[in-house]
Backbone bond lengths (Angstrom), bond angles and torsions (degrees), N, CA, C in turn:
res aa  C-N    CA-C-N  psi(-1)  N-CA   C-N-CA  omega(-1)  CA-C   N-CA-C  phi
1 M - - - 1.450 - - 1.531 111.27 -
2 V 1.325 116.33 -44.50 1.459 120.84 -179.74 1.528 110.06 -65.43
3 K 1.341 116.47 -40.48 1.463 120.86 -179.84 1.529 110.90 -62.79
4 K 1.332 116.98 -41.43 1.461 121.54 178.76 1.537 110.53 -65.39
5 T 1.327 116.41 -38.84 1.469 120.49 178.05 1.526 110.52 -64.18
6 F 1.337 116.98 -43.07 1.466 120.28 176.65 1.524 110.57 -61.62
7 H 1.329 116.15 -43.52 1.469 120.50 179.95 1.527 110.64 -59.72
8 L 1.313 117.28 -49.30 1.470 120.91 179.80 1.529 111.62 -63.04
9 T 1.319 116.16 -37.39 1.465 120.30 178.10 1.526 110.53 -64.67
10 Y 1.330 117.02 -44.71 1.466 120.57 178.76 1.531 111.28 -63.76
11 I 1.317 117.14 -40.44 1.469 120.50 178.23 1.522 109.70 -63.34
12 A 1.330 117.27 -43.28 1.471 120.82 178.50 1.527 111.11 -61.44
13 I 1.316 116.82 -39.45 1.470 120.73 177.85 1.528 110.26 -66.03
14 L 1.340 116.54 -43.22 1.465 119.98 178.73 1.529 111.39 -63.25
15 V 1.335 117.29 -41.18 1.468 120.63 176.92 1.529 109.67 -61.62
16 T 1.309 116.70 -43.73 1.466 120.80 179.78 1.525 110.98 -60.09
17 F 1.326 116.75 -48.23 1.468 120.00 178.01 1.528 111.05 -59.03
18 A 1.325 115.88 -44.48 1.465 120.49 -177.83 1.528 111.05 -64.24
19 V 1.329 117.88 -41.38 1.470 121.29 179.64 1.524 110.31 -65.84
20 V 1.320 117.21 -42.57 1.468 120.49 179.35 1.528 110.05 -62.61
21 I 1.322 117.02 -46.91 1.467 120.59 179.79 1.526 110.26 -62.18
22 H 1.331 117.02 -45.13 1.471 122.59 179.20 1.536 110.32 -57.50
23 T 1.319 116.35 -46.82 1.461 121.88 -176.85 1.526 111.55 -68.32
24 V 1.309 116.67 -44.39 1.468 120.12 179.44 1.521 110.55 -65.09
25 E 1.323 116.81 -44.01 1.465 119.99 -179.80 1.522 111.82 -62.51
26 A 1.323 116.97 -38.11 1.468 120.90 178.92 1.527 111.33 -66.61
27 A 1.326 116.41 -28.06 1.469 120.61 -178.40 1.531 112.83 -83.93
28 L 1.335 116.51 -17.00 1.466 119.91 -178.27 1.524 111.21 -81.73
29 P 1.311 116.68 126.74 1.471 118.49 175.14 1.532 110.18 -81.27
30 L 1.330 115.97 99.49 1.455 120.36 -177.82 1.524 110.54 -91.94
31 P 1.308 117.04 132.91 1.470 120.10 178.06 1.525 111.17 -79.43
32 M 1.318 116.40 75.87 1.466 120.65 -179.98 1.527 109.47 -97.08
33 P 1.329 116.80 147.20 1.463 120.24 -178.32 1.528 114.03 -71.24
34 V 1.337 116.17 -14.71 1.454 120.64 -176.42 1.533 108.25 -124.36
35 P 1.332 117.77 130.57 1.463 120.18 -179.58 1.528 112.76 -60.08
36 G 1.329 115.76 138.79 1.456 121.06 176.03 1.510 115.55 84.64
37 V 1.307 119.36 -4.28 1.459 122.31 -178.14 1.524 109.72 -78.16
38 R 1.306 115.47 134.08 1.462 122.49 176.58 1.528 108.46 -125.75
39 L 1.312 115.11 164.73 1.460 119.47 178.91 1.528 112.35 -73.12
40 G 1.312 117.55 -25.21 1.465 120.53 -179.89 1.511 112.82 76.48
41 L 1.314 116.42 36.93 1.463 120.52 -175.77 1.531 113.12 -64.99
42 A 1.323 117.57 -29.84 1.470 119.78 178.26 1.526 111.21 -65.44
43 N 1.327 116.76 -18.94 1.462 120.79 177.03 1.529 111.57 -64.82
44 I 1.312 116.94 -21.79 1.470 120.84 175.38 1.532 109.34 -58.01
45 I 1.324 115.07 -42.17 1.466 120.22 -179.16 1.529 110.48 -69.37
46 T 1.329 117.27 -37.14 1.467 120.26 177.15 1.526 110.05 -61.97
47 I 1.316 117.24 -45.54 1.468 121.24 179.65 1.535 109.86 -62.05
48 L 1.307 116.15 -45.53 1.462 120.99 179.32 1.530 110.81 -59.98
49 T 1.325 116.75 -42.08 1.465 120.66 178.89 1.528 110.71 -66.30
50 L 1.327 117.37 -40.26 1.468 120.42 176.11 1.524 111.10 -58.09
51 I 1.309 116.39 -44.56 1.463 121.41 -178.73 1.527 110.94 -64.51
52 L 1.324 115.81 -46.37 1.459 120.86 -173.35 1.527 114.10 -80.48
53 Y 1.354 117.31 -37.51 1.461 120.04 -169.76 1.522 115.36 -130.31
54 G 1.316 119.32 -8.02 1.453 120.88 177.06 1.522 114.67 91.98
55 L 1.328 114.19 -176.24 1.461 122.30 -171.72 1.521 113.60 -62.31
56 R 1.304 117.18 -48.36 1.471 119.93 -175.72 1.532 111.93 -56.51
57 S 1.311 116.50 -47.91 1.465 120.34 179.42 1.523 111.41 -68.35
58 A 1.335 116.90 -37.55 1.465 120.33 179.30 1.528 111.14 -64.42
59 L 1.336 116.59 -40.92 1.469 119.87 176.17 1.530 111.06 -63.78
60 L 1.308 116.20 -40.31 1.464 120.46 178.27 1.527 110.38 -62.02
61 V 1.315 116.99 -48.00 1.468 121.21 179.14 1.529 110.46 -61.29
62 T 1.324 116.87 -42.88 1.467 121.32 -179.37 1.524 111.59 -63.41
63 V 1.312 117.15 -49.33 1.467 120.47 -177.75 1.532 111.06 -66.28
64 L 1.327 117.05 -42.96 1.467 119.43 177.92 1.528 111.47 -64.45
65 R 1.335 116.30 -38.92 1.470 119.80 177.36 1.521 110.84 -60.64
66 I 1.312 116.90 -43.67 1.461 120.86 -177.93 1.529 110.79 -70.19
67 L 1.321 117.28 -42.79 1.467 120.52 177.81 1.533 111.49 -61.31
68 L 1.327 115.79 -54.36 1.464 119.78 -177.67 1.530 111.95 -69.20
69 G 1.326 115.96 -42.76 1.462 119.96 179.91 1.512 112.27 -61.40
70 S 1.320 117.44 -43.66 1.470 119.95 179.97 1.527 110.87 -68.17
71 F 1.321 116.58 -31.36 1.466 120.16 175.73 1.527 110.00 -64.49
72 F 1.331 117.08 -46.26 1.469 120.95 -179.32 1.524 112.36 -69.58
73 V 1.329 116.42 -35.10 1.463 120.91 -178.80 1.529 111.12 -76.25
74 G 1.328 116.42 -28.14 1.459 119.87 177.48 1.517 114.96 102.36
75 N 1.322 117.44 14.64 1.468 118.59 177.13 1.533 111.03 -117.22
76 F 1.324 116.36 32.52 1.461 122.88 -178.74 1.517 110.10 -58.05
77 F 1.318 116.52 119.95 1.465 125.76 -177.33 1.528 113.60 62.01
78 G 1.315 117.18 16.56 1.466 121.33 175.02 1.520 110.17 -88.35
79 F 1.308 115.94 -174.91 1.463 123.52 -179.00 1.533 111.30 -54.04
80 G 1.333 116.05 -49.18 1.464 120.84 -178.98 1.517 113.02 -63.43
81 F 1.328 116.67 -33.85 1.460 120.90 178.37 1.526 111.07 -60.21
82 W 1.347 116.27 -48.61 1.464 120.51 -177.64 1.531 111.45 -66.37
83 L 1.331 116.24 -36.61 1.465 119.52 176.53 1.527 110.23 -64.77
84 S 1.320 115.66 -44.78 1.461 120.86 -179.55 1.529 111.51 -64.25
85 L 1.322 116.54 -42.51 1.463 120.63 -179.85 1.530 111.00 -64.17
86 A 1.313 117.03 -47.65 1.471 120.49 179.11 1.524 110.38 -61.16
87 G 1.326 116.46 -45.86 1.461 120.19 -179.53 1.513 112.78 -65.65
88 G 1.327 116.53 -43.31 1.463 120.33 -178.79 1.516 112.83 -64.10
89 V 1.327 116.61 -44.23 1.467 120.52 -179.78 1.532 110.50 -67.71
90 A 1.332 116.82 -45.17 1.472 120.10 179.00 1.524 110.86 -60.78
91 S 1.311 116.07 -45.12 1.456 120.73 179.77 1.524 111.24 -60.47
92 C 1.314 115.86 -45.81 1.463 120.89 -179.54 1.531 111.20 -61.39
93 L 1.323 116.80 -43.93 1.464 120.81 -179.60 1.529 111.94 -65.12
94 V 1.332 116.32 -43.02 1.470 120.06 179.21 1.532 110.00 -64.84
95 M 1.324 116.78 -46.27 1.466 119.25 -179.13 1.526 111.29 -63.42
96 A 1.342 117.19 -39.20 1.467 120.14 178.73 1.528 111.15 -64.18
97 S 1.329 116.91 -35.34 1.461 119.61 -179.61 1.531 111.87 -69.55
98 I 1.326 116.67 -21.72 1.467 121.27 -179.21 1.538 112.12 -94.04
99 M 1.325 117.67 -18.24 1.467 121.20 -176.67 1.535 113.84 -56.14
100 P 1.332 120.13 -35.24 1.472 117.64 176.48 1.536 112.76 -59.00
101 L 1.330 116.38 -31.84 1.472 119.60 177.33 1.524 111.49 -69.87
102 V 1.325 116.48 -31.91 1.467 120.86 175.60 1.519 108.84 -66.94
103 N 1.322 116.48 -45.06 1.467 121.09 -178.98 1.524 112.38 -62.56
104 R 1.344 116.82 -28.14 1.476 121.35 177.39 1.525 112.14 -88.03
105 G 1.330 116.73 -5.95 1.458 120.20 179.45 1.517 114.39 83.52
106 C 1.327 117.92 12.84 1.471 121.53 -178.28 1.528 112.38 -79.12
107 V 1.316 116.92 -35.86 1.468 122.22 178.39 1.517 108.69 -136.34
108 G 1.323 116.00 165.86 1.456 120.85 179.31 1.521 111.57 -107.87
109 L 1.311 114.80 176.99 1.464 120.63 -179.74 1.524 112.53 -65.21
110 I 1.317 116.86 -26.61 1.470 119.29 178.56 1.528 109.38 -64.99
111 S 1.317 117.10 -43.40 1.473 120.37 177.55 1.519 110.49 -61.94
112 V 1.313 116.57 -43.30 1.467 121.36 178.55 1.524 109.76 -59.18
113 S 1.312 116.12 -45.88 1.456 121.51 -177.48 1.526 112.46 -66.60
114 V 1.322 117.10 -42.93 1.476 120.61 179.12 1.533 110.17 -63.88
115 L 1.331 116.78 -43.97 1.468 119.54 178.08 1.528 111.17 -65.73
116 G 1.322 116.81 -36.13 1.462 120.78 175.36 1.522 111.64 -63.86
117 A 1.334 116.55 -41.59 1.467 120.58 178.12 1.527 111.02 -64.91
118 A 1.327 116.78 -40.51 1.474 120.57 178.04 1.533 110.57 -64.94
119 A 1.332 117.04 -41.45 1.472 120.72 177.76 1.525 110.70 -65.24
120 H 1.316 116.17 -40.09 1.469 121.19 177.97 1.524 110.01 -59.10
121 N 1.321 116.18 -48.50 1.472 120.67 -179.39 1.528 111.72 -64.53
122 L 1.330 116.90 -40.95 1.463 120.37 179.48 1.529 110.98 -63.46
123 A 1.326 116.80 -45.85 1.470 120.18 179.30 1.519 111.11 -62.11
124 Q 1.332 116.28 -41.61 1.465 119.52 179.86 1.522 111.45 -63.96
125 I 1.305 117.28 -44.48 1.461 120.46 -177.28 1.531 110.45 -69.62
126 L 1.328 117.64 -34.16 1.465 120.69 175.46 1.528 111.49 -64.86
127 V 1.324 117.02 -45.73 1.466 120.92 178.78 1.524 110.41 -64.46
128 A 1.329 116.93 -43.63 1.470 120.11 178.24 1.523 110.39 -61.19
129 S 1.323 116.64 -41.80 1.467 120.81 179.35 1.525 111.22 -63.51
130 L 1.306 116.69 -39.99 1.460 120.62 178.39 1.531 111.47 -68.56
131 I 1.319 117.06 -40.89 1.470 120.54 -179.09 1.525 111.17 -64.46
132 I 1.329 116.44 -42.44 1.471 118.41 -178.37 1.531 112.30 -93.85
133 S 1.319 116.51 3.80 1.477 122.74 178.83 1.527 112.61 54.07
134 N 1.324 114.87 49.89 1.456 119.84 -179.63 1.531 108.57 -147.50
135 L 1.321 116.71 95.37 1.457 120.66 -178.33 1.525 113.42 -75.42
136 T 1.328 118.02 -11.00 1.467 119.32 177.07 1.526 111.11 -68.21
137 L 1.315 116.07 -18.83 1.463 120.85 175.33 1.523 109.96 -57.73
138 L 1.322 115.86 -38.02 1.459 122.03 179.78 1.526 111.24 -60.23
139 Q 1.290 116.10 -44.50 1.458 122.59 -176.68 1.531 112.68 -67.98
140 G 1.311 117.47 -39.32 1.454 119.67 -175.98 1.512 114.82 -88.39
141 Y 1.325 116.15 -29.28 1.455 120.75 -170.84 1.526 112.91 -99.80
142 Y 1.332 117.27 -33.92 1.461 119.62 -174.42 1.533 113.91 -64.63
143 P 1.321 120.75 -40.45 1.472 118.44 178.28 1.536 112.79 -57.44
144 I 1.324 116.43 -37.03 1.470 119.89 177.98 1.526 109.80 -68.21
145 L 1.333 116.04 -43.88 1.464 120.10 178.99 1.524 111.53 -64.28
146 L 1.321 116.46 -36.79 1.462 120.76 178.89 1.530 110.04 -64.19
147 L 1.305 116.13 -40.89 1.462 120.73 177.32 1.523 111.19 -62.42
148 L 1.330 116.73 -40.57 1.463 121.40 179.90 1.524 112.16 -73.45
149 A 1.339 117.74 -21.13 1.466 121.21 178.94 1.528 111.33 -66.77
150 V 1.316 117.46 -27.16 1.466 120.35 -177.54 1.530 111.92 -66.39
151 P 1.341 119.96 -56.17 1.466 117.49 -179.66 1.534 113.45 -67.44
152 T 1.334 117.26 -36.54 1.467 118.18 179.68 1.522 110.91 -68.99
153 G 1.328 117.05 -41.41 1.461 120.92 176.66 1.514 112.13 -65.07
154 L 1.311 116.51 -38.02 1.463 121.54 177.35 1.526 110.16 -60.46
155 F 1.320 116.03 -47.54 1.461 120.31 -178.58 1.521 111.59 -64.25
156 T 1.337 117.84 -48.71 1.461 119.78 -177.77 1.530 111.35 -66.42
157 G 1.323 117.30 -34.82 1.463 120.52 176.39 1.521 112.58 -64.81
158 L 1.330 116.26 -41.86 1.471 120.59 177.35 1.526 111.27 -62.53
159 V 1.316 115.81 -47.00 1.467 119.95 -179.00 1.527 110.59 -64.24
160 A 1.328 117.10 -44.87 1.470 120.46 179.69 1.523 111.11 -60.63
161 G 1.320 116.88 -40.75 1.467 120.66 178.62 1.516 111.95 -62.91
162 N 1.321 116.26 -40.68 1.467 119.88 178.32 1.524 112.01 -70.62
163 L 1.318 116.65 -35.47 1.468 120.22 179.94 1.525 112.57 -72.86
164 E 1.322 116.54 -26.20 1.465 119.55 -177.29 1.520 111.90 -57.59
165 S 1.319 117.31 -50.72 1.468 119.51 -176.96 1.523 111.40 -66.46
166 V 1.315 116.71 -39.55 1.461 120.57 178.42 1.527 110.14 -63.58
167 T 1.320 116.10 -44.48 1.464 121.30 -178.68 1.520 111.16 -63.79
168 R 1.312 116.95 -43.90 1.469 120.04 179.13 1.528 110.73 -61.97
169 R 1.327 117.12 -40.46 1.462 121.10 179.65 1.535 110.48 -63.89
170 V 1.322 117.07 -44.72 1.462 121.30 179.60 1.525 110.28 -64.47
171 M 1.345 117.01 -42.35 1.462 120.72 -179.61 1.531 110.95 -62.67
172 R 1.322 117.34 -39.68 1.475 120.86 177.93 1.523 110.84 -62.85
173 Q 1.340 116.06 -42.79 1.461 119.88 -178.90 1.524 110.86 -66.97
174 L 1.328 117.91 -38.82 1.450 121.02 -177.80 1.531 112.67 -72.69
175 S 1.331 116.01 -34.03 1.465 118.47 -177.45 1.521 112.45 -84.77
176 G 1.316 116.79 -3.94 1.456 120.75 172.41 1.459 112.45 87.92
């Protein structure tokens, strides 16, 4: 019972962090060369949740972050919401499928994060193409987004890797 309470508490904290990051990032006017591009900082929390609790919890954190974050940002069930949801879920699934390779030491968190960012961008561009009924958007826009996924994925992977050890240490101290 106590272990389940700690687990739910940690998930609630991770959701809170993810929503705050999502909301703050949406409010920042970033000078990006491509419209709609974000750094994807909330993905740090998704990666951390994948490491600590696995796919099910990571999907929960991702979906709750997108639901609550879009509500606070003001695009609840709008165009951006659907893009974010498709990208977040796709990214989470791709990263979870690669995590066994991390556990075996074959790849690092940076690779996981970059592939997650690429999956996020692909899912978003596919959904946008379907919504506006124009698949040529995929051809012209995705190569640019794929290029931008590398530095953003690199950054979020580095941060998530550094946060992992700190988070595990704090969790050990809190659980006694």
